MDTraj code that builds the backbone (N, CA, C; nanometers):
import mdtraj as md
import numpy as np

residues = "UNK UNK UNK UNK UNK UNK UNK UNK UNK UNK UNK UNK UNK UNK UNK UNK UNK UNK UNK UNK UNK UNK UNK UNK UNK UNK UNK UNK UNK UNK UNK UNK UNK UNK UNK UNK UNK UNK UNK UNK UNK UNK UNK UNK UNK UNK UNK UNK UNK UNK UNK UNK UNK UNK UNK UNK UNK UNK UNK UNK UNK UNK UNK UNK UNK UNK UNK UNK UNK UNK UNK UNK UNK UNK UNK UNK UNK UNK UNK UNK UNK UNK UNK UNK UNK UNK".split()
xyz = np.array([
    [2.4550, -12.7280, -0.8696],
    [2.3111, -12.7207, -0.8519],
    [2.2671, -12.5814, -0.8972],
    [2.1655, -12.5761, -0.9788],
    [2.1203, -12.4449, -1.0237],
    [2.0287, -12.3803, -0.9205],
    [2.0035, -12.2517, -0.9377],
    [1.9284, -12.1734, -0.8397],
    [1.7845, -12.2229, -0.8245],
    [1.7225, -12.2675, -0.9331],
    [1.5846, -12.3171, -0.9253],
    [1.5776, -12.4424, -0.8382],
    [1.6706, -12.5346, -0.8582],
    [1.6749, -12.6566, -0.7773],
    [1.6996, -12.6218, -0.6311],
    [1.7909, -12.5287, -0.6074],
    [1.8224, -12.4855, -0.4709],
    [1.6980, -12.4279, -0.4028],
    [1.6214, -12.3448, -0.4733],
    [1.5002, -12.2858, -0.4163],
    [1.3920, -12.3910, -0.3930],
    [1.3797, -12.4870, -0.4842],
    [1.2806, -12.5940, -0.4670],
    [1.3154, -12.6787, -0.3449],
    [1.4436, -12.7125, -0.3300],
    [1.4874, -12.7880, -0.2120],
    [1.4596, -12.7076, -0.0855],
    [1.4899, -12.5780, -0.0881],
    [1.4623, -12.4926, 0.0273],
    [1.3160, -12.4871, 0.0615],
    [1.2304, -12.4763, -0.0409],
    [1.0865, -12.4713, -0.0183],
    [1.0354, -12.6005, 0.0441],
    [1.0743, -12.7135, -0.0118],
    [1.0283, -12.8432, 0.0407],
    [1.0807, -12.8651, 0.1822],
    [1.2096, -12.8408, 0.2037],
    [1.2686, -12.8626, 0.3360],
    [1.2091, -12.7673, 0.4398],
    [1.1910, -12.6418, 0.4026],
    [1.1321, -12.5440, 0.4954],
    [0.9888, -12.5768, 0.5291],
    [0.9124, -12.6199, 0.4281],
    [0.7738, -12.6581, 0.4534],
    [0.7672, -12.7799, 0.5456],
    [0.8509, -12.8806, 0.5179],
    [0.8538, -13.0004, 0.6041],
    [0.8877, -12.9635, 0.7478],
    [0.9911, -12.8817, 0.7646],
    [1.0331, -12.8428, 0.8993],
    [0.9247, -12.7619, 0.9692],
    [0.8657, -12.6656, 0.8991],
    [0.7596, -12.5843, 0.9589],
    [0.6403, -12.6697, 0.9979],
    [0.6068, -12.7661, 0.9144],
    [0.4951, -12.8551, 0.9435],
    [0.5256, -12.9427, 1.0643],
    [0.6469, -12.9946, 1.0734],
    [0.6832, -13.0815, 1.1852],
    [0.6927, -13.0043, 1.3166],
    [0.7457, -12.8839, 1.3137],
    [0.7692, -12.8080, 1.4365],
    [0.6465, -12.7279, 1.4775],
    [0.5804, -12.6642, 1.3811],
    [0.4715, -12.5733, 1.4141],
    [0.3334, -12.6251, 1.3762],
    [0.3270, -12.7341, 1.3023],
    [0.1987, -12.7921, 1.2642],
    [0.1412, -12.7370, 1.1350],
    [0.2103, -12.6420, 1.0717],
    [0.1652, -12.5842, 0.9443],
    [0.2834, -12.5155, 0.8777],
    [0.2745, -12.4955, 0.7482],
    [0.3775, -12.4212, 0.6765],
    [0.3682, -12.2731, 0.7107],
    [0.4743, -12.1985, 0.6815],
    [0.4761, -12.0557, 0.7122],
    [0.4530, -11.9680, 0.5905],
    [0.4309, -12.0270, 0.4747],
    [0.4177, -11.9504, 0.3512],
    [0.5403, -11.9730, 0.2646],
    [0.5240, -11.9572, 0.1354],
    [0.6275, -11.9914, 0.0395],
    [0.7633, -11.9281, 0.0652],
    [0.7696, -11.7954, 0.0735],
    [0.8981, -11.7273, 0.0902],
    [0.9617, -11.7601, 0.2240],
    [0.8824, -11.7613, 0.3286],
    [0.9335, -11.7945, 0.4615],
    [0.9858, -11.9379, 0.4659],
    [0.9142, -12.0304, 0.4048],
    [0.9586, -12.1698, 0.4015],
    [1.0891, -12.1845, 0.3232],
    [1.1044, -12.1084, 0.2146],
    [1.2286, -12.1129, 0.1371],
    [1.3454, -12.0639, 0.2223],
    [1.3264, -11.9531, 0.2928],
    [1.4332, -11.8991, 0.3775],
    [1.4692, -11.9980, 0.4879],
    [1.3691, -12.0558, 0.5528],
    [1.3942, -12.1560, 0.6570],
    [1.4686, -12.2757, 0.5985],
    [1.4283, -12.3195, 0.4795],
    [1.4946, -12.4328, 0.4142],
    [1.6382, -12.4028, 0.3755],
    [1.6658, -12.2819, 0.3289],
    [1.8027, -12.2453, 0.2909],
    [1.8912, -12.2377, 0.4149],
    [1.8419, -12.1760, 0.5211],
    [1.9176, -12.1744, 0.6467],
    [1.9354, -12.3175, 0.6959],
    [1.8318, -12.3984, 0.6817],
    [1.8386, -12.5389, 0.7205],
    [1.9423, -12.6164, 0.6425],
    [1.9620, -12.5813, 0.5157],
    [2.0635, -12.6488, 0.4348],
    [2.2025, -12.6254, 0.4939],
    [2.2280, -12.5048, 0.5402],
    [2.3570, -12.4763, 0.6033],
    [2.3708, -12.5505, 0.7360],
    [2.2662, -12.5443, 0.8190],
    [2.2677, -12.6167, 0.9462],
    [2.2822, -12.7665, 0.9232],
    [2.2027, -12.8201, 0.8310],
    [2.2055, -12.9633, 0.8020],
    [2.3400, -13.0083, 0.7486],
    [2.3980, -12.9296, 0.6585],
    [2.5305, -12.9624, 0.6063],
    [2.6347, -12.9670, 0.7168],
    [2.6268, -12.8721, 0.8086],
    [2.7184, -12.8684, 0.9222],
    [2.6987, -12.9899, 1.0128],
    [2.5728, -13.0188, 1.0464],
    [2.5410, -13.1322, 1.1343],
    [2.5837, -13.2643, 1.0699],
    [2.5481, -13.2848, 0.9426],
    [2.5823, -13.4090, 0.8739],
    [2.7334, -13.4241, 0.8599],
    [2.8039, -13.3143, 0.8372],
    [2.9494, -13.3190, 0.8257],
    [3.0128, -13.3607, 0.9579],
    [2.9668, -13.3041, 1.0675],
    [3.0199, -13.3394, 1.2001],
    [2.9948, -13.4868, 1.2311],
    [2.8751, -13.5359, 1.1967],
    [2.8393, -13.6746, 1.2259],
    [2.8925, -13.7733, 1.1227],
    [2.9499, -13.7227, 1.0138],
    [3.0043, -13.8094, 0.9099],
    [2.8980, -13.8783, 0.8259],
    [2.7814, -13.8172, 0.8148],
    [2.6715, -13.8735, 0.7378],
    [2.6808, -13.8234, 0.5940],
    [2.6716, -13.9148, 0.4998],
    [2.6775, -13.8802, 0.3582],
    [2.5366, -13.8832, 0.3000],
    [2.5075, -13.7899, 0.2127],
    [2.3768, -13.7844, 0.1466],
    [2.3997, -13.7634, -0.0023],
    [2.3095, -13.8159, -0.0829],
    [2.3238, -13.8097, -0.2279],
    [2.1930, -13.7688, -0.2927],
    [2.2018, -13.6978, -0.4019],
    [2.0876, -13.6690, -0.4865],
    [1.9924, -13.5659, -0.4302],
    [1.8877, -13.5452, -0.5071],
    [1.7864, -13.4455, -0.4734],
    [1.7221, -13.4729, -0.3381],
    [1.6734, -13.5952, -0.3182],
    [1.6031, -13.6273, -0.1938],
    [1.6976, -13.6326, -0.0740],
    [1.8224, -13.6673, -0.0974],
    [1.9217, -13.6600, 0.0094],
    [1.9434, -13.5165, 0.0545],
    [1.9483, -13.4245, -0.0425],
    [1.9609, -13.2827, -0.0101],
    [1.8375, -13.2306, 0.0622],
    [1.7202, -13.2742, 0.0192],
    [1.5966, -13.2318, 0.0865],
    [1.5965, -13.2819, 0.2304],
    [1.6307, -13.4079, 0.2520],
    [1.6332, -13.4643, 0.3875],
    [1.7335, -13.3948, 0.4767],
    [1.8552, -13.3720, 0.4255],
    [1.9581, -13.3044, 0.5033],
    [1.9144, -13.1618, 0.5365],
    [1.8550, -13.0930, 0.4403],
    [1.8087, -12.9560, 0.4630],
    [1.6928, -12.9525, 0.5622],
    [1.6031, -13.0495, 0.5538],
    [1.4895, -13.0551, 0.6471],
    [1.5377, -13.0801, 0.7896],
    [1.6348, -13.1682, 0.8072],
    [1.6907, -13.1929, 0.9408],
    [1.7516, -13.0636, 0.9955],
    [1.8272, -12.9936, 0.9123],
    [1.8862, -12.8671, 0.9545],
    [1.7822, -12.7612, 0.9842],
    [1.6757, -12.7566, 0.9037],
    [1.5697, -12.6583, 0.9245],
    [1.4930, -12.6859, 1.0536],
    [1.4685, -12.8129, 1.0837],
    [1.4034, -12.8479, 1.2109],
    [1.4921, -12.8037, 1.3276],
    [1.6221, -12.8301, 1.3190],
    [1.7152, -12.7875, 1.4240],
    [1.7141, -12.6357, 1.4373],
    [1.7124, -12.5657, 1.3244],
    [1.7085, -12.4193, 1.3261],
    [1.5816, -12.3677, 1.3928],
    [1.4663, -12.4238, 1.3564],
    [1.3402, -12.3787, 1.4158],
    [1.3347, -12.4065, 1.5656],
    [1.3898, -12.5206, 1.6096],
    [1.3940, -12.5483, 1.7526],
    [1.4844, -12.4499, 1.8252],
    [1.5968, -12.4127, 1.7642],
    [1.6846, -12.3125, 1.8251],
    [1.6161, -12.1769, 1.8341],
    [1.5436, -12.1400, 1.7291],
    [1.4708, -12.0132, 1.7306],
    [1.3680, -12.0149, 1.8430],
    [1.2949, -12.1231, 1.8572],
    [1.1959, -12.1344, 1.9653],
    [1.2608, -12.1329, 2.1026],
    [1.3770, -12.1960, 2.1130],
    [1.4465, -12.2034, 2.2413],
    [1.4874, -12.0655, 2.2896],
    [1.5324, -11.9813, 2.1968],
    [1.5842, -11.8513, 2.2350],
    [1.4859, -11.7363, 2.2170],
    [1.3649, -11.7641, 2.1712],
    [1.2661, -11.6585, 2.1561],
    [1.1822, -11.6501, 2.2829],
    [1.1270, -11.5334, 2.3043],
    [1.0446, -11.5123, 2.4220],
    [0.9113, -11.5842, 2.4077],
    [0.8580, -11.6315, 2.5175],
    [0.7225, -11.6878, 2.5120],
    [0.6233, -11.5740, 2.4823],
    [0.5159, -11.6076, 2.4135],
    [0.4170, -11.5059, 2.3756],
    [0.3236, -11.4697, 2.4890],
    [0.3296, -11.5422, 2.5973],
    [0.2344, -11.5171, 2.7070],
    [0.3055, -11.4645, 2.8310],
    [0.3965, -11.3724, 2.8153],
    [0.4660, -11.3144, 2.9292],
    [0.3658, -11.2333, 3.0119],
    [0.3684, -11.2548, 3.1405],
    [0.2812, -11.1820, 3.2292],
    [0.1427, -11.2410, 3.2452],
    [0.1070, -11.3397, 3.1669],
    [-0.0228, -11.4043, 3.1797],
    [-0.0090, -11.5248, 3.2704],
    [-0.1035, -11.5425, 3.3562],
    [-0.0983, -11.6554, 3.4513],
    [-0.2064, -11.7529, 3.4226],
])
top = md.Topology()
chain = top.add_chain()
for i, resn in enumerate(residues, 1):
    res = top.add_residue(resn, chain, resSeq=i)
    for name in ("N", "CA", "C"):
        top.add_atom(name, md.element.get_by_symbol(name[0]), res)
traj = md.Trajectory(xyz[None], top)
């Protein structure tokens, strides 16, 4: 896979994950980074579960699943923004 395809997959997967988790995209570069991290998470998750994926859209789906998992983990371990407010 060439670098352009990898970045496009990262952008699409990151945007999908950001939209599903946060209700909006985070911007091009941020979505690419989330999608690339998601590709690693998704590859790990799919490998453990024995799920096979093929082609461009298979890679996008696997990366989006991983990116959603990554964003949920980030939210789980990040501080709430309203500390001290009642």
